[in-house]
C-alpha positions in Angstrom: 22.5 -21.7 -16.2 21.6 -20.4 -12.6 20.3 -16.9 -14.1 18.2 -18.7 -16.6 16.8 -20.9 -14.0 16.0 -17.8 -11.5 14.1 -16.2 -14.5 12.1 -19.1 -14.9 11.5 -19.5 -11.2 10.3 -16.0 -10.8 8.2 -16.4 -13.9 6.3 -19.3 -12.5 5.8 -17.6 -9.4 4.3 -14.8 -11.1 2.0 -17.1 -13.1 0.9 -19.1 -10.2 0.2 -15.6 -8.6 -1.6 -14.4 -11.3 -3.8 -17.4 -12.0 -4.7 -17.3 -8.2 -5.9 -13.7 -8.6 -7.7 -14.7 -11.7 -9.4 -17.8 -9.5 -10.0 -15.4 -6.6 -11.8 -13.0 -9.1 -13.9 -15.9 -10.7 -15.0 -17.3 -7.4 -16.3 -13.8 -6.1 -17.7 -12.7 -9.4 -19.3 -16.0 -9.6 -21.0 -15.7 -6.1 -22.0 -12.1 -6.9 -24.0 -13.6 -9.9 -25.6 -16.6 -7.8 -26.7 -14.1 -5.0 -28.3 -11.7 -7.2 -29.6 -13.9 -9.9 -30.7 -17.0 -8.1 -30.6 -15.9 -4.4 -27.9 -18.6 -3.7 -24.3 -18.7 -3.3 -21.5 -21.0 -2.5 -21.4 -22.5 0.7 -17.9 -21.2 2.2 -17.3 -18.7 -0.6 -15.9 -16.0 1.8 -13.7 -18.0 3.7 -12.2 -20.0 0.4 -11.5 -16.3 -0.9 -9.7 -15.4 2.2 -7.5 -18.8 1.8 -6.7 -17.9 -1.7 -6.0 -14.3 -0.6 -3.4 -15.9 1.9 -2.1 -18.3 -1.3 -1.8 -15.0 -3.0 0.4 -13.4 -0.7 2.7 -16.4 0.0 3.5 -16.7 -3.6 3.6 -13.2 -4.7 5.4 -11.4 -1.7 8.7 -12.9 -2.4 8.6 -11.5 -5.9 8.5 -8.0 -4.4 12.0 -8.3 -2.6 13.4 -5.2 -4.4 12.1 -2.2 -6.1 9.2 0.4 -4.8 6.9 -2.4 -3.5 9.7 -3.8 -1.1 9.1 -0.1 0.6 12.8 -0.1 1.7 14.3 2.9 3.3 17.4 3.6 1.6 18.3 7.3 2.4 20.6 6.3 5.1 22.6 3.5 3.2 23.4 5.9 0.6 25.6 7.7 2.8 27.8 4.8 3.8 31.0 4.8 2.2 31.5 2.2 -0.5 34.0 0.0 1.5 30.8 -0.7 4.1 28.0 -0.5 2.1 28.4 -4.5 1.1 28.3 -4.7 5.1 24.9 -2.7 5.5 23.7 -4.9 2.3 24.5 -8.2 4.3 22.7 -7.0 7.4 19.8 -6.0 5.6 19.4 -9.4 3.9 20.1 -11.2 7.5 16.7 -9.3 8.5 15.1 -10.9 5.7 16.6 -14.2 6.4 14.9 -13.7 10.1 11.6 -13.1 8.5 11.4 -15.7 6.4 12.6 -18.3 8.8 10.0 -17.0 10.9 7.3 -17.7 8.5 8.9 -20.9 7.5 9.5 -22.7 10.7 6.7 -20.7 12.6 4.3 -22.2 10.2 5.7 -25.6 10.6 5.5 -25.6 14.4 2.1 -24.4 14.3 0.7 -27.1 11.6 2.6 -29.9 14.4 0.0 -28.5 16.9 -3.0 -27.8 15.3 -5.9 -30.1 14.5 -9.7 -29.6 13.3 -11.1 -28.7 9.9 -12.8 -25.6 8.5 -16.3 -26.1 9.2 -17.5 -24.5 5.7 -15.0 -26.0 3.4 -14.1 -29.1 5.0 -10.5 -28.8 4.8 -8.1 -29.2 7.5 -7.2 -25.9 9.1 -3.5 -26.5 8.8 -3.3 -26.0 5.0 -3.7 -22.0 5.9 -0.4 -22.2 7.8 1.4 -24.4 5.1 0.9 -21.7 2.7 2.4 -19.4 5.1 5.2 -21.5 5.6 5.2 -22.2 2.0 6.0 -18.4 1.6 8.7 -18.2 4.0 10.5 -20.8 2.0 10.1 -19.3 -1.1 11.4 -16.0 0.0 14.5 -17.7 1.2 14.7 -19.2 -2.3 14.1 -15.8 -4.3 16.3 -14.1 -2.0 19.5 -16.4 -2.7 18.9 -17.0 -6.2 18.6 -13.3 -6.7 22.1 -12.8 -4.8 23.8 -15.4 -6.7 22.7 -14.1 -10.0 23.9 -10.7 -9.0 27.3 -12.0 -8.1 27.1 -11.7 -4.3 27.2 -15.7 -3.7 29.5 -15.4 -0.9 27.6 -12.5 0.4 24.0 -14.2 0.5 25.8 -17.0 2.3 27.1 -14.7 5.3 23.5 -13.3 5.5 22.3 -16.5 5.7 25.0 -17.6 8.6 23.9 -14.2 10.7 20.2 -14.4 10.3 20.3 -18.1 11.0 22.6 -17.6 14.0 20.4 -15.1 15.6 17.0 -16.8 14.7 18.2 -20.0 16.2 19.3 -18.1 19.6 16.0 -17.1 20.3 14.6 -19.7 22.3 18.1 -19.9 24.8 19.0 -16.1 25.5 17.1 -14.0 27.9 17.8 -10.2 27.9 14.8 -9.3 29.8 15.2 -5.9 31.7 13.3 -2.7 32.8 12.2 -1.9 29.2 8.9 -3.4 27.8 9.1 -6.2 24.8 7.5 -3.3 22.2 10.3 -1.1 23.1 12.8 -3.1 21.8 10.5 -4.3 19.0 10.5 -0.7 17.8 14.0 -0.6 18.0 14.9 -3.6 16.4 12.3 -2.8 13.5 14.1 0.8 13.5 17.7 -0.9 13.1 15.9 -2.9 10.0 14.3 0.0 8.4 17.7 2.1 8.6 19.7 -0.8 7.2 17.3 -0.5 4.2 15.4 -4.1 4.7 12.2 -4.4 3.3 9.6 -2.6 5.6 7.7 -6.0 6.0 10.6 -7.7 6.9 11.9 -5.5 9.5 8.7 -5.9 11.6 8.3 -9.4 11.3 12.2 -9.9 12.3 11.9 -7.6 14.9 8.6 -9.0 16.3 10.7 -12.4 16.2 13.6 -11.1 17.8 11.6 -9.6 20.6 11.4 -13.0 22.2 14.9 -12.3 23.0 13.8 -9.6 25.6 10.8 -11.3 27.1 8.3 -11.0 24.5 4.7 -12.8 25.2 4.4 -13.8 21.9 5.8 -17.0 20.9 6.7 -17.8 17.4 3.4 -20.2 16.7 1.2 -17.3 18.1 3.2 -14.5 16.2 2.5 -16.7 12.9 -0.9 -17.0 13.7 -1.3 -13.3 14.6 0.7 -12.4 11.1 -2.0 -14.6 9.7 -5.3 -13.7 11.0 -4.3 -10.2 10.0 -3.9 -10.8 6.4 -7.5 -13.0 6.6 -10.0 -10.7 6.5 -12.5 -10.6 3.4 -12.6 -6.8 2.8 -8.7 -7.0 2.2 -9.6 -9.0 -1.1 -10.5 -5.6 -2.5 -7.0 -4.6 -2.6 -6.0 -7.1 -5.3 -8.8 -6.2 -7.3 -8.7 -2.6 -7.4 -5.0 -3.0 -8.3 -6.0 -5.1 -11.1 -8.7 -2.7 -12.2 -6.1 0.1 -12.3 -3.8 -2.3 -14.6 -6.2 -3.1 -16.9 -7.8 0.4 -17.2 -4.4 1.6 -18.2 -3.4 -1.5 -20.5 -6.9 -1.1 -22.2 -5.9 2.6 -23.4 -8.7 4.0 -21.1 -6.5 5.7 -18.8 -4.8 7.7 -21.8 -8.7 8.9 -22.6 -9.0 10.1 -19.4 -5.7 12.2 -19.8 -7.2 13.3 -23.3 -10.3 14.7 -21.3 -8.4 16.4 -18.8 -6.0 18.2 -21.2 -9.1 19.3 -23.5 -10.6 21.1 -20.1 -7.5 22.9 -18.7 -4.5 22.1 -20.8 -4.8 25.7 -22.6 -4.5 27.4 -19.1 -1.2 28.8 -17.6 0.7 25.7 -16.2 -2.0 24.0 -18.1 -0.1 20.5 -18.8 0.6 20.6 -15.0 -3.4 21.3 -14.4 -3.8 18.2 -16.7 -1.5 16.0 -14.4 -3.4 17.2 -11.7 -6.9 16.9 -12.9 -5.9 13.2 -14.5 -5.0 12.2 -11.1 -8.4 13.1 -9.7 -10.1 11.4 -12.5 -7.8 8.3 -12.6 -7.9 7.9 -8.5 -11.5 6.8 -9.3 -10.0 3.9 -11.2 -6.8 2.9 -9.5 -7.0 3.5 -5.7 -3.5 3.1 -5.2 -1.0 6.2 -5.3 2.0 4.3 -6.2 0.5 3.1 -9.4 -0.4 6.5 -10.5 2.9 7.8 -9.5 4.5 5.4 -11.7 1.9 5.9 -14.5 2.2 9.8 -14.0 5.7 9.7 -14.2 6.3 7.6 -17.3 3.5 9.5 -19.1 3.7 13.0 -18.3 7.5 13.5 -17.1 8.6 13.8 -20.6 6.1 16.1 -21.7 6.4 18.4 -18.9 10.1 18.9 -19.6 9.8 18.9 -23.2 7.5 22.2 -22.6 10.2 23.8 -20.4 9.1 22.4 -16.5 12.6 21.8 -14.8 12.9 17.9 -14.3 12.5 18.4 -10.8 9.4 20.5 -10.7 7.8 18.3 -13.3 8.4 15.1 -10.8 7.3 17.3 -7.8 4.1 17.8 -9.7 3.6 14.1 -10.3 4.2 12.8 -6.6 2.0 15.7 -5.4 -1.1 14.8 -7.6 -0.5 11.1 -6.7 -1.5 11.6 -3.1 -4.9 12.1 -4.3 -5.4 8.4 -5.2 -5.7 7.0 -1.7 -8.0 9.7 -0.7 -10.5 9.9 -3.7 -12.7 6.9 -3.9 -12.0 3.8 -4.4 -8.8 4.0 -1.8 -6.8 1.4 -0.6 -5.9 3.4 2.6 -9.9 3.5 3.4 -9.9 0.0 3.1 -7.0 -0.6 5.5 -8.4 1.6 8.3 -11.7 0.2 8.0 -10.5 -3.5 8.3 -8.7 -2.0 11.2 -11.1 -0.1 13.3 -14.5 -1.5 11.5 -15.5 1.9 10.5 -18.3 2.0 7.7 -16.1 1.8 4.1 -19.1 3.7 2.4 -19.2 6.4 4.8 -15.3 6.6 4.5 -15.6 7.0 0.6 -17.6 9.8 1.3 -15.7 11.7 2.9 -12.7 11.0 0.9 -15.0 12.8 -2.0 -14.8 16.1 0.0 -11.3 15.8 1.1 -9.8 14.6 -2.3 -11.3 17.4 -4.1 -10.4 20.2 -1.3 -6.7 18.7 -1.6 -7.1 18.9 -5.4 -8.1 22.5 -5.0 -5.4 23.6 -2.9 -2.7 21.9 -5.2 -4.4 23.6 -8.3 -3.8 27.1 -6.4 -0.2 26.1 -5.6 0.6 24.8 -9.2 -0.9 27.9 -10.5 1.5 30.0 -8.4 4.6 28.2 -8.7 4.9 27.2 -12.1 5.5 29.7 -15.0 5.5 27.8 -17.9 2.7 29.0 -20.5 1.1 26.3 -22.8 1.8 26.8 -26.7 -1.9 25.5 -27.7 -5.3 27.0 -27.8 -8.3 26.3 -25.9 -10.4 23.2 -26.8 -13.4 24.0 -28.6 -16.8 23.0 -27.1 -17.0 20.0 -29.9 -13.6 18.9 -28.9 -14.3 18.4 -25.1 -17.4 16.8 -26.1 -15.7 14.1 -27.9 -13.0 13.8 -25.2 -15.6 13.2 -22.7 -17.3 10.6 -25.1 -14.0 9.0 -25.3 -13.4 9.0 -21.9 -16.8 8.1 -20.8 -16.3 4.1 -20.6 -13.7 4.9 -18.0 -16.2 7.1 -15.6 -18.4 3.9 -15.5 -15.7 2.3 -13.3 -15.9 4.9 -10.5 -19.9 4.5 -10.7 -19.6 0.9 -10.2 -17.8 1.1 -7.2 -18.7 4.4 -5.3 -22.3 4.1 -6.2 -22.5 0.1 -5.4 -20.7 0.6 -2.3 -22.5 3.8 -1.1 -26.2 2.5 -1.5 -25.2 -0.8 -0.2 -25.7 -2.6 -3.3 -22.6 -4.9 -2.8 -19.9 -5.2 -0.5 -16.4 -3.5 -1.0 -15.0 -6.7 -1.8 -17.7 -7.4 -4.6 -17.7 -4.1 -5.9 -14.1 -4.1 -6.5 -14.3 -7.6 -8.2 -17.3 -5.9 -10.4 -14.8 -3.2 -11.3 -12.3 -5.7 -12.4 -15.0 -7.6 -14.6 -15.7 -4.1 -16.0 -12.3 -3.3 -16.8 -11.7 -6.7 -18.5 -14.3 -5.9 -20.8 -12.7 -2.6 -21.7 -9.6 -4.5 -22.2 -11.2 -7.1 -24.3 -13.0 -4.7 -26.5 -9.6 -2.9 -27.2 -8.1 -6.4 -28.2 -5.6 -6.5 -25.4 -3.1 -9.7 -26.3 -3.6 -12.5 -24.0 0.2 -11.7 -22.8 -1.0 -8.3 -21.9 -3.8 -9.5 -19.8 -1.7 -12.1 -18.1 0.9 -9.3 -17.4 -1.5 -7.4 -15.7 -2.8 -10.2 -13.7 0.7 -10.9 -12.6 1.6 -7.4 -11.6 -1.5 -6.8 -9.4 -0.9 -9.8 -7.5 2.6 -9.3 -6.9 1.4 -5.7 -5.7 -1.3 -7.3 -3.6 1.3 -9.7 -2.3 3.6 -7.0 -0.8 0.9 -5.2 0.6 -0.5 -8.2 2.0 2.3 -9.0 3.6 2.6 -5.6 5.1 -0.7 -6.1 6.4 0.4 -9.4 8.2 3.3 -8.3 9.7 1.8 -5.5 11.3 -0.8 -7.6 13.3 2.1 -9.1 16.0 3.6 -5.6 15.9 0.2 -4.2 17.1 -0.1 -6.9 19.3 2.8 -6.5 21.5 2.1 -2.8 21.4 -1.3 -3.7 23.2 0.1 -6.0 25.5 2.2 -3.2 26.7 -0.4 -0.8 26.6 1.3 1.8 24.2 -2.1 2.9 23.3 -2.8 4.0 26.6 0.5 6.0 26.7 -0.2 7.5 23.4 -3.8 8.2 24.3 -2.4 9.8 27.7 -0.2 11.9 25.6 -2.8 13.2 23.2 -4.5 14.1 26.8 -1.7 15.9 27.9 -2.8 19.4 27.2 -6.6 18.6 28.1 -9.8 17.0 26.6 -11.0 19.8 24.4 -11.8 18.6 20.9 -9.4 21.2 19.6 -6.5 20.0 21.8 -6.8 16.2 21.0 -7.2 16.9 17.4 -4.0 19.0 17.5 -2.0 16.2 19.4 -3.7 13.2 17.3 -2.4 15.2 14.4 1.2 15.7 15.7 1.6 12.1 16.6 0.5 11.1 12.9 2.9 13.8 11.5 5.7 12.4 13.4 4.9 8.7 12.9 4.5 9.3 9.1 8.3 9.9 8.8 9.5 6.7 10.0 6.7 4.8 9.0 5.2 3.2 5.9 1.5 4.6 5.3 -0.1 1.3 5.5 2.0 0.5 8.5 1.1 3.6 10.2 -2.8 3.3 9.5 -2.9 -0.3 11.0 -1.0 0.3 13.9 -2.2 3.9 14.8 -5.8 3.9 13.4 -7.1 1.4 16.4 -5.4 3.6 19.2 -6.1 6.9 18.0 -9.5 6.6 16.9 -11.2 5.7 20.2 -9.2 8.8 21.8 -11.1 11.2 19.3 -14.5 9.8 19.7 -14.1 10.1 23.5 -13.5 13.7 22.7 -16.8 14.1 20.8 -14.9 14.1 17.4 -16.9 12.7 14.5 -15.2 9.1 14.0 -15.4 9.0 10.1 -14.2 12.8 9.7 -11.6 12.0 12.0 -10.7 8.4 9.8 -10.5 10.7 6.8 -8.1 13.7 8.6 -6.1 10.3 9.8 -5.6 9.1 6.2 -5.0 12.4 4.4 -2.3 13.3 7.4 -0.6 10.1 6.6 -0.8 10.4 2.5 1.1 13.6 3.1 4.2 11.4 4.0 4.4 10.0 0.8 6.3 13.3 -0.1 8.4 13.7 2.8 11.9 12.4 3.9 12.8 9.8 4.6 10.5 7.2 3.8 8.5 9.7 0.8 7.2 6.5 -1.0 5.9 8.6 -3.9 8.9 10.5 -4.3 11.4 7.7 -4.5 8.7 6.0 -7.3 8.9 8.9 -9.2 12.7 9.2 -8.9 13.0 5.5 -9.9 11.1 6.2 -13.1 12.4 9.5 -14.2 16.1 9.2 -12.6 15.4 12.6 -11.2 17.4 12.3 -7.7 15.2 12.1 -4.8 16.7 15.0 -2.8 15.8 17.5 -5.8 12.3 16.0 -5.8 12.2 16.4 -2.2 13.1 20.2 -2.4 10.9 20.9 -5.5 8.0 19.5 -3.7 7.8 21.8 -1.0 5.1 24.2 -2.3 2.8 21.5 -2.9 3.6 19.8 0.3 2.3 22.9 2.0 -0.7 23.0 -0.2 -1.9 19.7 1.3 -1.1 20.9 5.0 -3.4 23.7 4.2 -5.9 21.1 3.0 -5.5 19.3 6.3 -5.8 22.3 8.3 -9.2 23.2 6.6 -10.5 19.5 7.0 -9.7 19.9 10.8 -11.2 23.4 11.2 -14.6 22.0 9.4 -14.7 19.0 11.8 -14.5 21.0 14.8 -17.2 23.4 13.3 -19.3 20.8 12.9 
C-alpha cells in the first residue's frame, strides 16, 4: 500500500514539474512572439518566469534524491564494511534532513518577517519563500517514503532524529573559536560529501550548521541567499536546453546525427570510436549537457563498441571522454553558469567554446587513433551515402544554428534562444509523431534534471557568501600571486587551484564558487576575461573524468555496469589528451 502511494506521489510531482516547465516555455515563447511581431510583451514576464523556475526547482529537486542527479560521492562508503554501511547511510540521510528542515523552517520564518508585493506582478513577496519551504517539505516526504518502501523505515526515523536534533541545537549552542565559520562550513560540507549525501544537501546542511561556529548568516538570510542564487532569468535557459536535448533524442533526430557521423569516419581505424567522438561534437550543439550525452552514448554505443572488439572499460572510457565536449561546445550549461556568476558575455563565451571544443576533439581523435587497435569491418561510405546521411541529419543541425547564431548576433537572449530551441525540437518530435506519453516523459525528465541543477545553484549561494565574508577570495588571490604577478604564473597557479578544487567539488559548484574569485585575479594580471572563462570551464570539465567525483565516469558506469575503477584506469590516455588541449589553450591565451 505504501509502495503504491509512493509511486503515485512521485508520479504526481513529476507531472506537476513537467507542467510547470511547459508553462514556463509557453510564457517565454509567447513573450518572444509578442516582442518581435507586435513590439510589445507581458508586463512582469521576466519576474514571473523566475518565480515559475523557483517553483520548478521546489517540486522537481526532491525527485533527484538518488541516481546520478543526486551527485553523491559514494567512493568512500564503498569501502566501508557491510556492518557499518547502514550507519553511513543513516548519517547521509541525516544531512538531507538538515537541508530539508533548513528550507522548510527557514522559508516559514522568512515569510513571517516579510511584507510587500512584487512591483510588476502584484503578488505578495512571501509566495517565493513559500515555494522554497514547500520544496523542503517535499524533500522530507520523498526521503521518508523511499526509505520505508526500501525496508529502511526504522533507519529513516533514526536519520530524522539525528538531523532534527542537530538542526534544533543550532540556535542554542556556540562553538565559535579561532577558526572562521567558512572553514567549519568547508569541513562539515566535506564530511557530508564523504558520507555520500547529495552535494546540494551537503552544502545547505553545512551552511546551516555553520551557525554553531559563529556564522554571520542567520537562517532567514541563508534561505534568502539560496533563493537569490536561483532567481536569475538567464538560468531559465538550463531547463530549456535540457528539454531540447531530450526531445531531439526522443524524435529520432539524434540517431540521424549518429548515422551522419558514421558515414564520415566509420570506416577509418578505430572508426566506431571516432564516430562516438564526432557524434559528441555534433550532439553537443543540441544538448549542452555532458551528463545527458554520457547517458545517451553509454546506452547507444557501448553495446556496439563491445560487439566490435573493444574492451568494455575502454569503450566506456571513450564515451565518457567524448561527453566532456558537451559542456564546452555551445550551447553549454557550464558557460551559462559562469556568465550568471561573473556577468561575462554569454555570446563571447560560446564563441570561445567553439574553438576550445574543437581543439579538445582533435586531441581526443589523436589519442583514440593511437590507443585503439580495433579496425572496422565495413567499407567507406560513398559520396551519395554521405550526402543522404547529411540530408537526414540536416533538421538536427538547425538547432545549433538557432541557438548560436541567435545569441551571437544579439537577436535573442540566451534564455529566449533556448526556448526557441525547445520549440524547434518540439516541432521535430511532432513531425516524428511522438506519442503524448513520450512528450510528457521528456518534459518530466528535463524538469527533474533542471531541478537538481537549480538546487545546486541555490545551495552554492550561502557557501559563496560565507567565503566572501571571511575573505577566502583574497586568500586564494594571495596564493595565486605568491610566485609573482606575471600572466604566466597567475594562469599556472589558477589552473592548479582549479585542478585541485575539481577533485573535491562538483563542476557546477566549482564554477559558481571559484569563478567570481579567480576572474578578477586573472583580469588584473592582464589575461583576457573571456579567454580565462573558457580555460576555467575546460579545466573543470576535465574533472568529469577524474576520481573521486568523476560524474561522467559514474554515469557511464551506471548505464553499462562496468566498474568505475576500471573506467578510471581506461580513461587515462584520453585524460592526457584533454590536459594537452588545456595546455594549448593556455599558451594561445598568453601569446595574444
